[in-house]
Every structure is written in structure tokens, then in C-alpha cells.
Steps between C-alpha positions, in 0.01 A plus 500: 500500500295225338267274701716197409814677642321602814384145559854363430655740754239483774345149487655153548278228362592171648396146392672170477597505134659839532862509638454820713301442809445125427562402862199719601266279293325218682605271211872545594623165623619528862417334831232677687449389861180563699504464873150440630528449875680166546442405135749595222421471128750542220420581144709527178373845414284782605230373259493155641494654851210737417279223361597241757431741788173583339370149559677443836376825658154473372491133602620571851203733542243267356250341738403205278755230574487325156530833314777605739694191428443528127643865511793412714582195286484710179720776665776233553523455122680835477778416755863498410605188317146397427368781277565562143764776459349678203332818624229492229411144591492585864264785437268269304525239780394773741181544308416130458352452853192713518449707808141599608409872487533505877847339475601741220392794721702357794807454269460857376535624853803270574683531165671829557656389824618176336663708224661733755649194668636368172657841412653549845649154493648556159641843610647359822659198337615591151756775424379530137162608628661770719723608207200527261301709748794725566542555117138574469504793758316800349309281249145378514506118510235350278400134470361529153179336377626326183286509184230713658354819365476800739130435565559136615806600706279723713323198651832318582589477866859386493611651168508847362620720216700821511358780287584868470247763578603860472864406521454300813500115541162356604456122565169356391387165649557396856881426452489349852827304452678808376357700794613237753850505358518880514380500854769244605763702301403825656491357854855372472 
């Protein structure tokens, strides 16, 4: 069997512009609700939630009052009804406000839990997410790094690329979003 056929049978690549698995993408437009103690925040997509929570959660842990307020205020720009709805613009907006190295390291430790909350919320509240995960049973879920060569993909955290090695599928890159979805799928 050719590598192309093996990948087609054993891998499901998901991203917003592809019909299959679209709802697994953070760019898919749906309400995502985060409950943070007494506080509830709603976003228009997983992408806006991911970036909004980045600034909110890092801000809440900041000791400098002015910086904390700036981070929290910027995080509010991603909330439902406030934020631009285009995923690409949201991603750019998430990079406009520069975090210090210390803040970036903090976000790195927090980001996986935020993404887990996003995925679980979508799974628990949207039938199409459950349906896609059910249809993908037995396949490796890959959130592909678009327009990246294999060498560059290796440094990606959230994206990956399925390749065939000795007749078996191997994923290069972190593929963290794909891995989180497979974990949720396999636990349910």
C-alpha cells in the first residue's frame, strides 16, 4: 500500500477550512464558556478563548498592579461579542500584546490546561464534536502545520504532520491539539 493511501486510511487531518473535523479546530465558531470560580467568561471560538485566557490567566498571577490591569484589559478584547470573529485575525491579535519571557514561560505551563478546558467544553456541548470524534475512532488525529516543511514542523507544539515510516504512521511535531482530542475521544 502506498504511503498516501496509508495516511488517508489512518490519519484524519483537521483544520477550519476542511469539512471533515472542522469543529475540532479552534477557529470553528462556537460559544466556549469558561467558569473561573465565581467568574464566567464566554468567547466566540476556541481561538478567541485560548488567546483571551492567555492574558487573563497570566494577568491574574501578575504581582505588578499596572501590568496585571493591562493584561486583564487586553484579555477582555477576546470576549464574546467584542472580539473579531475571523480566526486568523484573532491569532494575530493574540500576538500583538507582547508578553515578557517570564510571562511566556508561565503561559506555556498554563496553555495545555486552557486548551483541555476548551476541548472538553466543546465535547460536552456540541453534538457535531462528539460525532466527529466517533467517526475518527481508529485514526490518528493531526492538527496540521500548514505550509511548513518537515524540518519546521518538528519545532511546532500544537501542530504536527503524519508521515509513514516502515508502513506505520508517525506524527512529527508536537501535535498537542490532535493529542488532546484523541485523549478525550479515547476516554469517552
